[in-house]
C-alpha positions in Angstrom: 98.5 106.7 86.4 102.2 107.4 86.2 104.5 107.4 89.1 104.6 111.0 90.1 107.7 112.5 91.7 107.3 115.3 94.2 109.8 117.5 96.2 109.5 116.8 99.9 109.1 120.5 100.8 106.4 121.0 98.2 104.6 117.9 99.5 104.6 119.1 103.1 103.5 122.6 102.2 100.7 121.5 100.0 99.4 119.2 102.7 99.4 122.1 105.1 97.6 124.3 102.6 94.9 121.6 102.2 94.5 121.3 105.9 94.3 125.1 106.4 91.8 125.5 103.5 89.6 122.7 105.0 89.7 124.5 108.4 88.6 127.8 106.7 86.2 126.1 104.3 88.0 127.6 101.3 88.5 124.3 99.4 85.8 122.0 98.2 85.9 118.3 99.3 86.3 117.3 95.7 89.2 119.6 95.1 90.9 118.5 98.3 90.4 114.8 97.5 91.8 115.2 94.0 94.9 116.9 95.2 95.3 114.4 98.1 95.1 111.6 95.6 97.9 113.1 93.6 100.0 113.7 96.7 99.4 110.2 98.1 100.5 108.6 94.8 103.7 110.5 94.5 107.3 109.4 95.1 108.8 111.9 97.5 112.3 113.1 96.9 114.6 115.7 98.4 114.6 119.1 96.5 118.1 118.6 95.2 117.1 115.2 93.7 114.2 116.6 91.6 114.6 116.0 87.9 115.0 119.3 86.0 112.1 118.4 83.6 109.5 118.0 86.4 106.6 120.4 87.2 107.0 121.5 90.8 105.6 124.4 92.9 106.6 127.8 91.6 107.5 126.3 88.2 106.6 128.3 85.1 105.0 125.9 82.7 103.9 126.0 79.1 101.2 123.6 78.2 99.4 122.7 74.9 95.7 121.6 74.6 96.1 118.8 72.1 92.6 119.1 70.6 92.8 122.8 69.8 96.6 123.3 69.7 96.2 126.3 72.0 99.2 127.0 74.3 99.2 128.8 77.6 101.9 129.6 80.1 101.6 130.1 83.9 103.3 129.7 87.3 102.0 127.2 89.8 101.8 128.8 93.2 100.4 128.4 96.7 96.8 129.6 97.1 97.7 132.9 98.8 100.0 133.9 95.9 97.4 133.2 93.1 96.8 136.1 90.7 95.4 135.5 87.3 96.5 138.9 86.0 100.1 137.8 86.6 99.5 134.2 85.3 99.9 132.7 88.8 97.6 129.7 89.2 96.8 128.1 92.6 97.8 124.5 93.2 94.2 124.2 94.2 93.1 124.8 90.6 92.3 121.7 88.6 94.9 122.3 85.9 97.7 122.8 88.5 96.6 119.7 90.4 96.6 117.8 87.1 100.2 118.9 86.2 102.1 118.8 89.5 104.6 116.0 89.5 104.5 115.3 85.8 107.4 115.9 83.3 107.9 117.7 80.0 106.2 115.8 77.1 103.8 114.0 79.5 100.2 114.1 78.3 97.4 114.3 80.9 93.7 113.8 80.4 91.8 116.6 82.0 88.1 117.1 82.4 87.0 120.6 81.5 83.4 121.9 81.3 83.0 121.0 77.7 84.3 117.4 78.2 87.6 115.5 78.4 90.6 117.0 76.8 94.3 116.1 76.7 97.1 118.6 77.6 100.8 118.2 77.0 103.5 119.8 79.1 105.5 121.5 76.3 108.2 123.2 78.4 109.2 124.2 81.9 110.5 127.7 81.5 111.5 128.0 85.1 111.8 125.3 87.8 113.1 126.4 91.3 115.1 123.2 91.9 116.9 123.4 88.6 117.8 127.1 89.4 119.1 126.0 92.9 116.1 127.7 94.6 115.4 124.9 97.1 113.3 126.9 99.6 110.7 128.6 97.4 
């Protein structure tokens, strides 16, 4: 596993979301553990110190599935903001959990129902920190 980098504010908010979801039984133990594993392995930095090519909360990300060459684009959001019609994917989703803290051109192996696949982060179209939006 690579050394992930995470914004301090995102880290704290995601931990709170996990705890709230556990209290309300709206997250499975497996989803919580996967996300906590990512969070616990991350190097925490101040929002102003986040590299501009890093996937953070509220980033709009374009990814490519290596095996099919299919591309998709979405925004990674907190669970209460998720809306598939608007391409807003919850951090609790497996793909968002897999991407958070990684950089453009990183390739991540991801288990989908049909088996293991590899996704590549092609582009970060919008990143709050790069835009100076440190409190999103």
